[in-house]
C-alpha positions in Angstrom: -11.0 -97.4 -40.2 -13.9 -97.7 -37.9 -13.7 -99.2 -34.6 -15.8 -102.2 -35.7 -13.6 -102.8 -38.8 -10.6 -102.9 -36.5 -12.1 -105.3 -34.1 -13.1 -107.6 -37.1 -9.6 -107.4 -38.6 -8.0 -108.3 -35.3 -10.4 -111.1 -34.6 -9.9 -112.5 -38.1 -6.0 -112.3 -37.5 -6.2 -114.1 -34.3 -8.3 -117.0 -35.8 -5.8 -117.4 -38.6 -3.0 -117.6 -36.0 -4.8 -120.1 -34.0 -5.6 -122.2 -37.0 -2.0 -122.1 -38.1 -0.8 -123.1 -34.6 -3.2 -126.1 -34.3 -2.1 -127.4 -37.6 1.4 -127.7 -36.3 0.5 -130.3 -33.6 2.5 -133.5 -33.7 0.6 -136.9 -33.7 0.6 -138.7 -30.4 3.2 -141.2 -29.9 3.1 -144.6 -28.3 4.1 -143.2 -24.8 1.1 -140.8 -24.9 -1.3 -143.5 -26.1 -0.1 -145.9 -23.3 -0.5 -142.9 -20.7 -4.1 -142.3 -21.8 -4.8 -146.0 -21.6 -3.4 -146.2 -18.1 -5.4 -143.1 -17.1 -8.7 -144.6 -18.3 -8.0 -147.9 -16.6 -7.2 -146.0 -13.3 -10.4 -144.1 -13.7 -12.5 -147.2 -14.3 -10.8 -149.0 -11.4 -11.6 -146.0 -9.1 -15.2 -146.2 -10.2 -15.5 -149.8 -9.4 -13.9 -149.2 -6.0 -16.5 -146.5 -5.2 -19.2 -148.8 -6.3 -17.8 -151.5 -4.0 -17.6 -149.1 -1.1 -21.2 -148.1 -1.6 -22.3 -151.7 -1.4 -20.4 -152.1 1.8 -22.1 -149.1 3.3 -25.5 -150.3 2.1 -25.0 -153.7 3.7 -23.7 -152.2 6.9 -26.9 -150.0 7.1 -29.1 -153.0 6.4 -27.3 -155.0 9.1 -28.0 -152.4 11.7 -31.8 -152.6 11.0 
C-alpha cells in the first residue's frame, strides 16, 4: 500500500468511528433543557444590565456637559 492509500484508509476508519459514536448520544432530558433555558435567561438578563449601564454612563456624560 502506498502512503496516500494508508492515509485515506485511516481517515475513513476515523470517520466511521466518529459517526458511530455520535449515533450513541442520548436525547437531552428535562434537567438539561431546564439548564439551557436558565442559561439563555441569564445571558439575556446580562445583556439588558449592560444596556442599562451604558444608558447610565451616557446620561452621566450628558450631565457633565
